[in-house]
C-alpha positions in Angstrom: -149.4 81.1 -130.2 -147.1 83.6 -131.7 -147.5 87.2 -132.7 -145.7 88.9 -135.6 -142.9 90.4 -133.6 -139.4 89.0 -134.0 -137.8 86.9 -131.3 -135.3 84.9 -133.3 -134.6 83.2 -136.6 -136.1 79.9 -137.5 -132.6 78.7 -138.3 -131.9 78.6 -134.6 -134.6 75.8 -134.3 -132.9 73.9 -137.0 -129.5 74.3 -135.2 -131.2 73.0 -132.1 -132.5 70.1 -134.0 -129.1 69.5 -135.4 -127.7 69.6 -132.0 -130.3 67.1 -130.7 -129.5 64.9 -133.6 -125.8 64.9 -132.9 -126.4 64.1 -129.2 -128.8 61.3 -130.0 -126.5 59.9 -132.7 -123.7 59.6 -130.1 -126.0 57.3 -128.2 -126.3 55.0 -131.2 -129.7 56.3 -132.5 -129.9 56.9 -136.2 -132.5 59.1 -137.9 -134.2 59.0 -141.2 -136.1 61.6 -143.2 -139.5 62.5 -142.0 -142.7 61.9 -143.9 -143.4 63.3 -147.3 -145.6 66.0 -145.8 -142.8 67.4 -143.6 -140.5 67.4 -146.7 -143.1 69.5 -148.5 -143.2 71.9 -145.6 -139.4 72.2 -145.7 -139.5 72.9 -149.4 -142.1 75.6 -148.9 -140.0 77.1 -146.1 -137.0 77.5 -148.4 -138.6 80.7 -149.8 -139.4 81.9 -146.3 -137.5 85.2 -145.3 -134.3 84.3 -143.5 -133.4 87.9 -142.5 -135.0 90.1 -139.9 -136.3 93.4 -141.1 -136.4 94.9 -137.7 -134.0 97.8 -137.4 -133.6 97.2 -133.7 -131.6 94.0 -134.2 -129.5 95.1 -137.3 -128.1 98.3 -138.5 -129.9 98.2 -141.8 -126.8 97.3 -143.8 -127.1 94.7 -146.5 -125.8 91.7 -144.7 -125.6 88.1 -145.9 -126.1 85.0 -143.8 -123.2 82.7 -143.2 -123.2 79.0 -143.9 -125.0 78.3 -140.6 -127.7 80.8 -141.4 -126.5 83.5 -138.9 -126.1 87.1 -139.8 -122.7 88.8 -140.0 -122.4 91.5 -137.3 -120.7 93.9 -139.7 -121.5 95.5 -143.0 -120.0 93.9 -146.2 -118.1 95.5 -149.0 -119.2 95.3 -152.6 -116.7 92.5 -153.3 -118.0 90.7 -150.3 -121.5 91.3 -151.4 -120.7 89.9 -154.8 -118.9 86.9 -153.3 -121.8 86.4 -150.9 -124.3 86.5 -153.8 -122.2 83.9 -155.7 -122.1 81.7 -152.6 -125.8 82.2 -152.1 -126.4 81.1 -155.6 -124.3 78.0 -155.0 -126.1 77.3 -151.8 -129.5 77.7 -153.5 -128.5 75.6 -156.5 -128.0 78.2 -159.2 -124.9 76.4 -160.5 -126.8 74.7 -163.3 -126.8 77.9 -165.5 -123.6 76.6 -167.0 -125.7 74.0 -168.8 -123.6 71.1 -167.5 -124.7 68.8 -164.7 -122.2 67.6 -162.2 -121.0 64.0 -162.7 -122.4 61.7 -160.0 -119.6 61.0 -157.6 -119.0 57.6 -156.2 -119.3 57.3 -152.5 -115.8 56.4 -151.2 -117.2 54.7 -148.2 -119.1 52.2 -150.2 -119.0 48.8 -148.6 -117.6 50.0 -145.3 -120.4 48.3 -143.5 -118.7 45.0 -144.4 -116.0 45.7 -141.9 -118.3 44.3 -139.2 -119.3 41.3 -141.3 -117.5 38.5 -143.3 -117.8 40.6 -146.5 -119.4 37.8 -148.4 -121.1 40.2 -150.8 -117.9 41.9 -152.0 -116.2 38.5 -152.2 -118.9 37.0 -154.4 -118.9 40.1 -156.7 -115.1 40.2 -156.9 -115.1 36.6 -158.0 -117.5 37.5 -160.8 -115.2 40.3 -162.1 -116.7 43.3 -160.3 -114.4 46.1 -159.0 -115.1 48.8 -156.5 -116.7 51.9 -158.2 -117.9 50.0 -161.2 -121.5 49.4 -162.1 -123.1 46.0 -162.1 -123.9 44.0 -165.2 -122.1 42.8 -168.3 -121.7 46.4 -169.6 -121.1 47.8 -166.1 -124.2 50.0 -166.6 -126.0 49.0 -163.4 -126.0 50.6 -160.0 -122.6 51.3 -158.4 -123.8 52.0 -154.8 -125.8 50.0 -152.3 -129.6 50.0 -152.5 -131.2 52.6 -150.3 -134.1 51.7 -148.1 -137.0 53.9 -147.1 -137.9 53.5 -143.4 -141.6 53.4 -142.6 -143.0 54.1 -139.2 -144.1 51.2 -137.0 -147.6 50.1 -137.9 -147.6 51.7 -141.3 -148.5 49.7 -144.3 -147.0 49.7 -147.8 -147.7 53.0 -149.5 -149.3 54.6 -146.4 -147.0 57.6 -146.4 -146.8 58.0 -150.2 -144.5 56.6 -152.7 -142.0 53.9 -151.6 -139.4 55.0 -154.0 -136.3 56.5 -152.5 -134.2 59.3 -153.9 -131.5 56.9 -155.0 -134.1 54.8 -156.9 -135.4 57.9 -158.7 -131.9 58.9 -159.7 -130.7 55.4 -160.8 -134.0 54.1 -162.2 -136.1 57.1 -163.2 -139.5 56.4 -164.7 -141.1 58.4 -167.4 -143.1 60.5 -164.9 -139.9 61.1 -162.9 -138.2 62.5 -166.0 -141.2 64.7 -166.8 -141.4 66.0 -163.3 -137.6 66.7 -163.2 -137.7 68.6 -166.5 -140.7 70.7 -165.3 -138.9 71.5 -162.1 -135.7 72.6 -163.9 -137.7 74.7 -166.4 -139.6 76.3 -163.6 -136.4 77.2 -161.7 -134.6 78.3 -164.8 -137.3 80.6 -166.3 -138.4 81.9 -162.9 -134.9 83.0 -162.0 -134.1 84.4 -165.4 -137.2 86.6 -165.1 -136.1 87.7 -161.7 -132.6 88.4 -163.1 -134.1 90.5 -165.9 -136.5 92.5 -163.9 -134.4 92.8 -160.9 -134.7 90.7 -157.9 -137.1 91.9 -155.2 -136.1 91.1 -151.7 -138.9 89.5 -149.7 -139.9 90.7 -146.4 -138.3 88.9 -143.5 -140.2 88.1 -140.5 -139.1 87.4 -137.0 -140.9 86.3 -133.9 -140.5 86.7 -130.2 -142.4 85.1 -127.2 -145.6 86.7 -126.0 -144.2 87.1 -122.4 -142.2 90.1 -123.6 -145.3 91.8 -124.9 -147.2 91.1 -121.7 -144.4 92.6 -119.7 -144.2 95.6 -122.0 -147.9 96.3 -122.0 -149.8 95.7 -118.8 -153.1 95.7 -120.6 -154.6 92.7 -122.5 -153.3 92.1 -126.0 -155.5 91.0 -128.8 -154.0 88.1 -130.7 -155.0 86.3 -133.9 -155.5 82.6 -133.2 -154.7 80.9 -136.5 -154.2 77.4 -135.1 -157.7 76.2 -136.1 -159.6 76.1 -139.3 -160.8 79.7 -138.9 -159.0 82.8 -137.5 -160.1 83.8 -134.0 -159.3 87.0 -132.0 -158.4 86.0 -128.4 -157.2 87.9 -125.4 -153.7 87.4 -124.0 -155.2 86.5 -120.7 -156.8 83.5 -122.3 -153.5 82.1 -123.4 -151.9 79.4 -121.3 -148.4 80.7 -120.8 -147.2 77.9 -118.5 -147.4 75.3 -121.2 -145.5 77.4 -123.7 -146.4 77.7 -127.3 -148.8 75.1 -128.7 -147.1 72.6 -131.0 -149.0 71.8 -134.1 -148.6 68.7 -136.1 -146.2 70.5 -138.4 -144.0 72.0 -135.7 -140.5 70.6 -135.8 -141.4 67.4 -137.7 -137.8 66.0 -137.3 -137.9 66.3 -133.6 -141.4 64.8 -133.5 -140.3 61.9 -135.7 -137.2 61.3 -133.5 -139.3 61.3 -130.4 -141.7 59.0 -132.0 -138.7 56.8 -132.9 -137.5 56.8 -129.4 -140.9 55.9 -128.2 -141.1 53.0 -130.7 -137.6 51.9 -129.6 -138.7 51.8 -125.9 -141.9 50.1 -126.9 -139.9 47.5 -128.8 -137.8 47.0 -125.7 -140.9 46.5 -123.6 -142.2 44.0 -126.1 -138.9 42.2 -126.0 -138.9 42.2 -122.2 -142.5 40.8 -122.2 -141.4 38.2 -124.7 -138.4 37.3 -122.5 -140.7 37.2 -119.5 -143.0 34.7 -121.4 -140.1 32.6 -122.4 -138.7 32.6 -118.8 -142.1 31.6 -117.5 -142.4 28.9 -120.1 -138.9 27.7 -119.2 -139.8 27.6 -115.6 -142.8 25.4 -116.4 -140.7 23.2 -118.5 -138.0 22.9 -115.8 -140.7 22.2 -113.3 -142.1 19.4 -115.5 -138.6 18.1 -116.1 -138.0 18.2 -112.3 -141.1 16.1 -111.7 -140.2 13.7 -114.4 -136.7 13.3 -113.1 -138.0 12.9 -109.6 -140.3 10.1 -110.7 -137.5 8.6 -112.6 -135.2 8.8 -109.6 -137.9 7.1 -107.5 -138.2 4.3 -110.1 -134.4 3.9 -110.2 -134.3 3.6 -106.5 -137.0 0.9 -106.6 -135.0 -0.9 -109.4 -131.9 -0.7 -107.3 -133.7 -2.2 -104.3 -135.1 -5.0 -106.4 -131.7 -5.7 -108.0 -130.2 -5.9 -104.5 -132.7 -8.6 -103.6 -131.9 -10.6 -106.8 -128.2 -10.3 -106.1 -128.8 -11.5 -102.6 -130.7 -14.6 -103.8 -128.0 -15.3 -106.4 -125.2 -15.1 -103.9 -127.0 -17.4 -101.5 -127.7 -19.9 -104.2 -124.0 -19.8 -105.4 -122.8 -20.4 -101.8 -125.0 -23.4 -101.3 -123.9 -24.8 -104.7 -120.3 -24.5 -103.8 -121.0 -26.2 -100.4 -123.1 -28.9 -102.1 -126.0 -28.1 -99.9 -128.6 -27.6 -102.6 -129.9 -29.9 -105.4 -130.5 -29.1 -109.0 -134.3 -29.0 -108.5 -133.9 -26.4 -105.7 -131.6 -24.3 -108.0 -134.2 -24.4 -110.7 -136.9 -23.2 -108.3 -134.7 -20.3 -107.2 -134.3 -19.1 -110.8 -137.9 -19.7 -111.6 -138.8 -17.4 -108.7 -136.3 -14.7 -109.9 -137.8 -14.9 -113.4 -141.4 -14.6 -112.3 -141.0 -12.0 -109.6 -138.1 -10.0 -110.9 -138.5 -10.3 -114.7 -137.1 -6.9 -115.6 -133.9 -7.5 -113.7 -133.7 -11.1 -114.9 -134.0 -10.1 -118.6 -131.9 -6.9 -118.4 -128.9 -8.3 -116.6 -128.8 -11.7 -118.2 -129.3 -13.9 -115.2 -130.0 -16.9 -117.4 -126.3 -16.8 -118.5 -125.2 -16.5 -114.9 -127.4 -19.4 -113.9 -126.2 -21.5 -116.8 -122.6 -21.0 -115.6 -123.7 -22.1 -112.0 -125.6 -25.3 -112.9 -123.2 -26.4 -115.7 -120.9 -28.4 -113.3 -124.0 -30.0 -111.6 -125.5 -31.0 -115.0 -122.2 -32.5 -116.1 -122.1 -34.6 -113.0 -125.6 -35.9 -113.6 -125.0 -36.7 -117.3 -121.7 -38.4 -116.9 -123.1 -41.8 -115.9 -126.4 -41.5 -117.8 -127.4 -44.3 -120.3 -129.8 -42.6 -122.7 -131.2 -45.8 -124.3 -131.9 -47.7 -121.1 -133.1 -44.7 -118.9 -134.3 -41.9 -121.1 -136.1 -40.1 -118.2 -133.2 -39.7 -115.8 -132.1 -36.1 -116.7 -135.0 -35.0 -118.9 -136.6 -33.1 -116.0 -133.6 -30.9 -115.4 -133.2 -29.9 -119.0 -137.0 -29.5 -119.4 -137.0 -26.9 -116.5 -134.0 -25.1 -117.9 -135.6 -25.0 -121.3 -138.7 -23.4 -119.7 -136.4 -20.6 -118.4 -134.7 -20.1 -121.7 -137.8 -20.0 -123.9 -140.0 -17.9 -121.6 -141.4 -14.8 -123.2 -144.1 -12.3 -122.3 -147.0 -11.8 -124.6 -146.0 -8.2 -125.4 -142.5 -9.1 -126.4 -141.2 -9.9 -129.9 -140.0 -13.3 -130.9 -136.4 -11.9 -131.1 -136.4 -11.3 -127.4 -134.5 -13.9 -125.5 -132.7 -15.2 -128.6 -129.4 -15.2 -126.7 -130.8 -17.4 -123.9 -132.2 -19.9 -126.4 -128.9 -20.1 -128.2 -127.1 -20.7 -124.9 -129.5 -23.5 -124.0 -129.0 -25.1 -127.4 -125.2 -25.0 -126.9 -125.6 -26.6 -123.5 -127.6 -29.5 -125.0 -125.1 -30.0 -127.8 -122.2 -30.1 -125.3 -123.8 -32.3 -122.7 -126.4 -34.4 -124.5 -125.3 -34.9 -128.1 -122.4 -37.3 -127.1 -124.8 -39.4 -125.1 -127.3 -39.6 -128.0 -124.4 -40.6 -130.4 -123.3 -43.3 -128.0 -126.9 -44.6 -127.7 -127.8 -44.8 -131.3 -124.5 -45.5 -133.0 -123.0 -48.0 -130.5 -125.8 -49.6 -128.5 -129.0 -49.5 -130.6 -130.3 -52.3 -132.9 -132.8 -50.9 -135.4 -134.7 -54.3 -135.8 -134.8 -55.5 -132.2 -134.7 -52.2 -130.3 -137.0 -50.1 -132.4 -139.3 -49.3 -129.5 -136.4 -48.1 -127.2 -135.0 -45.8 -129.9 -138.3 -44.3 -130.8 -139.2 -43.9 -127.1 -135.9 -42.1 -126.4 -136.5 -39.7 -129.2 -140.1 -39.1 -128.3 -139.1 -38.4 -124.7 -136.6 -35.7 -125.6 -138.5 -34.2 -128.6 -140.2 -31.4 -126.5 -136.9 -30.6 -124.8 -134.2 -30.6 -127.4 -133.9 -27.8 -130.0 -135.3 -28.6 -133.4 -131.9 -28.4 -135.0 -130.5 -31.0 -132.6 -133.4 -33.4 -133.3 -132.7 -33.1 -137.1 -129.1 -33.8 -136.5 -129.8 -36.9 -134.4 -132.2 -38.4 -136.9 -130.2 -37.7 -140.0 -126.7 -38.4 -138.6 -127.4 -41.2 -136.2 -130.7 -43.0 -136.9 -130.9 -42.8 -140.7 -127.4 -44.4 -141.4 -128.2 -47.1 -138.9 -131.5 -47.9 -140.7 -129.8 -47.8 -144.1 -127.3 -50.4 -142.9 -130.0 -52.6 -141.6 -132.0 -52.5 -144.9 -128.9 -53.3 -146.9 -128.6 -56.5 -144.7 -132.3 -57.3 -145.0 -133.3 -60.6 -146.6 -137.1 -60.9 -146.8 -136.9 -64.7 -147.2 -135.2 -65.2 -143.8 -137.2 -62.5 -142.0 -139.9 -63.6 -139.6 -141.4 -60.1 -139.3 -142.2 -57.4 -141.8 -139.7 -54.6 -142.5 -142.5 -52.1 -141.9 -142.6 -53.1 -138.2 -139.2 -51.5 -137.5 -139.0 -48.9 -140.2 -142.5 -47.2 -140.2 -142.2 -45.9 -136.6 -139.5 -43.6 -137.8 -141.7 -41.9 -140.4 -142.8 -39.1 -138.1 -139.1 -38.2 -137.4 -137.5 -38.8 -140.8 -140.4 -38.4 -143.3 -139.2 -37.9 -146.8 -135.6 -38.7 -145.7 -136.6 -42.4 -145.9 -137.4 -42.2 -149.6 -133.7 -42.9 -150.3 -134.3 -46.4 -148.7 -137.5 -47.3 -150.6 -135.8 -48.6 -153.9 -133.8 -51.1 -151.9 -136.9 -52.3 -150.1 -138.9 -52.7 -153.3 -136.1 -54.7 -154.9 -136.2 -57.0 -151.9 -139.9 -57.5 -152.3 -139.4 -58.3 -156.0 -137.0 -61.1 -155.1 -139.3 -62.3 -152.4 -142.3 -62.5 -154.8 -140.5 -64.2 -157.6 -141.2 -67.6 -156.1 -144.4 -66.5 -154.3 -147.4 -68.8 -153.9 -150.6 -66.9 -154.2 -152.1 -68.9 -151.4 -149.4 -67.5 -149.1 -150.8 -64.4 -147.3 -147.4 -63.2 -146.1 -146.8 -61.2 -149.2 -150.1 -59.4 -148.7 -149.4 -58.6 -145.1 -145.9 -57.3 -146.0 -147.1 -55.1 -148.9 -150.3 -53.7 -147.5 -148.5 -51.3 -144.9 -146.6 -49.7 -147.8 -149.7 -48.5 -149.6 -149.7 -44.7 -149.1 -146.1 -44.7 -148.1 -144.6 -45.3 -151.5 -145.7 -43.1 -154.4 -148.6 -44.6 -156.4 -146.6 -45.1 -159.6 -143.9 -47.1 -157.8 -146.4 -49.2 -155.9 -148.4 -49.9 -159.1 -145.2 -51.0 -160.9 -144.5 -53.5 -158.1 -148.0 -55.0 -158.3 -148.0 -55.3 -162.1 -144.6 -56.9 -162.0 -145.0 -59.4 -159.2 -148.7 -59.7 -158.1 -151.1 -59.5 -161.1 -149.4 -62.2 -163.2 -149.7 -64.7 -160.3 -153.4 -63.8 -159.7 -154.2 -64.2 -163.4 -152.7 -67.7 -163.4 -154.7 -68.5 -160.2 -158.1 -67.6 -161.7 -157.2 -69.2 -165.0 -157.0 -72.6 -163.2 -160.4 -72.1 -161.6 -163.1 -74.7 -162.4 -166.9 -74.4 -162.2 -168.4 -77.5 -160.5 -171.8 -77.0 -158.8 -171.6 -80.5 -157.2 -168.3 -79.8 -155.5 -167.6 -76.1 -156.0 -164.4 -74.6 -154.4 -164.2 -70.8 -154.0 -160.6 -70.7 -152.6 -159.2 -69.1 -155.8 -161.8 -66.3 -155.7 -161.2 -65.7 -152.0 -157.5 -65.2 -152.7 -158.3 -62.8 -155.5 -160.8 -60.8 -153.4 -158.3 -60.6 -150.6 -156.1 -58.3 -152.8 -158.9 -55.8 -153.4 -157.3 -53.4 -150.8 -154.2 -53.2 -153.0 -155.7 -53.8 -156.4 -158.3 -51.6 -158.0 -161.9 -52.7 -158.8 -161.0 -52.6 -162.5 -158.1 -55.0 -161.9 -160.3 -57.6 -160.2 -163.1 -57.2 -162.8 -160.7 -57.6 -165.7 -159.3 -60.8 -164.2 -162.9 -62.2 -163.8 -163.9 -61.1 -167.3 -160.9 -62.9 -168.8 -160.6 -66.1 -166.9 -163.8 -66.7 -164.8 -166.9 -65.6 -166.7 -166.1 -67.5 -169.9 -166.1 -70.8 -167.9 -169.1 -69.7 -165.9 -171.2 -68.9 -169.0 -170.2 -72.1 -170.8 -171.3 -74.3 -167.9 -174.6 -72.4 -167.6 -175.2 -72.9 -171.4 -174.6 -76.7 -171.0 -176.9 -76.8 -168.0 -179.7 -75.0 -169.7 -179.6 -77.2 -172.8 -180.3 -80.3 -170.7 -183.8 -79.1 -169.6 -182.8 -78.3 -166.0 -185.0 -77.2 -163.1 -185.4 -73.5 -163.6 -185.6 -72.8 -159.9 -182.3 -74.6 -159.3 -180.7 -72.6 -162.0 -182.1 -69.3 -160.6 -180.8 -70.2 -157.1 -177.4 -71.0 -158.6 -177.3 -67.7 -160.4 -178.2 -65.7 -157.3 -175.6 -67.5 -155.2 -172.8 -66.6 -157.6 -174.0 -63.0 -157.9 -173.8 -62.7 -154.1 -170.1 -63.6 -154.2 -169.4 -60.2 -155.8 -169.7 -56.9 -153.8 -171.6 -53.9 -155.1 -168.6 -52.3 -156.7 -167.9 -55.4 -158.8 -171.5 -55.9 -159.6 -171.8 -52.4 -160.9 -168.6 -52.6 -162.9 -169.4 -52.8 -166.7 -167.5 -56.1 -167.2 -169.1 -58.0 -164.4 -172.6 -56.5 -165.1 -172.4 -57.5 -168.8 -171.5 -61.1 -168.0 -174.3 -61.4 -165.4 -176.7 -60.0 -168.0 -175.7 -62.6 -170.5 -176.3 -65.4 -168.0 -179.7 -63.9 -167.2 -180.6 -63.7 -170.9 -179.7 -67.4 -171.3 -182.0 -68.3 -168.4 -184.9 -66.2 -169.8 -184.5 -67.8 -173.3 -184.4 -71.3 -171.8 -187.5 -70.7 -169.7 -189.5 -69.7 -172.8 -188.5 -72.9 -174.6 -186.4 -70.9 -177.1 -184.7 -73.2 -179.6 -181.8 -70.8 -180.0 -180.0 -69.3 -177.1 -178.9 -65.7 -177.6 -175.4 -65.3 -176.3 -175.1 -61.8 -177.9 -172.9 -59.0 -176.7 -172.9 -57.6 -173.2 -174.6 -54.5 -174.2 
């Protein structure tokens, strides 16, 4: 609390604040303006008396304050007073009486902050035609200084402390209300000061204050003091005042200092927050490092186990290689060693390519085995070795893709080509006879079919077997052959398939030559053609039958005679034997054209001579039994049988005229 006695000017507090600001600014701390409320208080304090009226401190002379607000220690002359008044007017802003406002000066230090950066802002503006001191925009009517920012206290929201507009924004981009407020303020200052100039300016009373301790020392008795810190004025005794804590500081006391202290507190709080964040990050990094350590430890343990397993594999490999070089181990034993490595040490086996290493080891041994091998006479001699090695090459786990082990399979295929293909060429091209050794060739290929790669099987069949078969067919003469061609050609259908179609025209032409002088009673043609049904396409097979078989069968039935006393069925038996190759319609048509006309004519003659009806009926049933159900149900056969039955019915009723009408 303060009494109304003078103990110093309020400008001293401001000087102290300025001093504290300068000291703090040296430490790298910047300050901004206080809240709008403190600014209002400062504006109110501009009219506060700045000179002491106490005669004890000054001699009563008319003295003016200097620029720092301190009093001159000597009286001033009239010229000095006049100069002081003019300086006071300039200090207080009376310079606008001239009616001209000062032109806004450009800050010469504009853009100096770019000394610590790359200056990208000025570079971009310069490239677009801007020069220092000019305004922005096409007409250079925009702002010519950096945008000012209003600093809010920590935790304050937007608009909490009043308007967010800065002084620069009000000057550069004034709103209508800003223009109105500025005009009112200028009018108020103008007219208020003009009236003071006309009436004569009255100096306001200046007040000064001094601490209460001096009063307590001067007067031993209690002093009554007005307590105006609360909402109401109270009278308190000086003894009730706590002098140790000094004067109470209200919320409006030294707002700049309070703001700076608050800023320092916020800065320290920010440091504490950063330290806490760094602590959290450090702890998190420690946890991550710990997890990484455990992971690396586990990995190191796994790598040690792999190293130990790899050492065991290398030991087995070296032992096997030594025994192979000393010829103390057989191929079967080598295969067992590599099967053991594959099954027990699969990861090492697949990762380090032990199949390639093993192939290099056993290749000399396999060459020695294959050198004296006759593939056609002994197909099983070396098939076991290659079958086991194929098992190693084509082994794959269930969880692996088909692409895994592709290199091993290619290596095995190359081994087969290098070691076995020459032997197969020698067997099929030089030694094999397609007609007399068909079983040996087929058995050789069947034996090696599960072992050899598919590409090699195709190569053997197309390059070795098919040309040999083609040469044999070109030399084939069906008249001189004792066995059918199908006996030595059809066994190759599973291997060659559609590749044999190129040989079929030659075979059909041979059959045409054979059947040109064919006797229908000779069953050799039927036995040679029947195996080809389903092998040739239906159109080609039908063409062969119509060209060589059907004309012969038609002539055969055409020469057939009906004689109940000495009936021969040999022609019909020959015709019926071709039912597997001919269709039911073909047989029915032949019977309709050449058999049933003779049969009906004989029946007619028999019925006109008053025969025994029972004998005729038995004869009819016996002929009907010669035809199977398919023929009986065919329209041609059924119609002729119906005509014969109709004749018999008419004859049994003593009809004078026998109806031989149509088959319907």
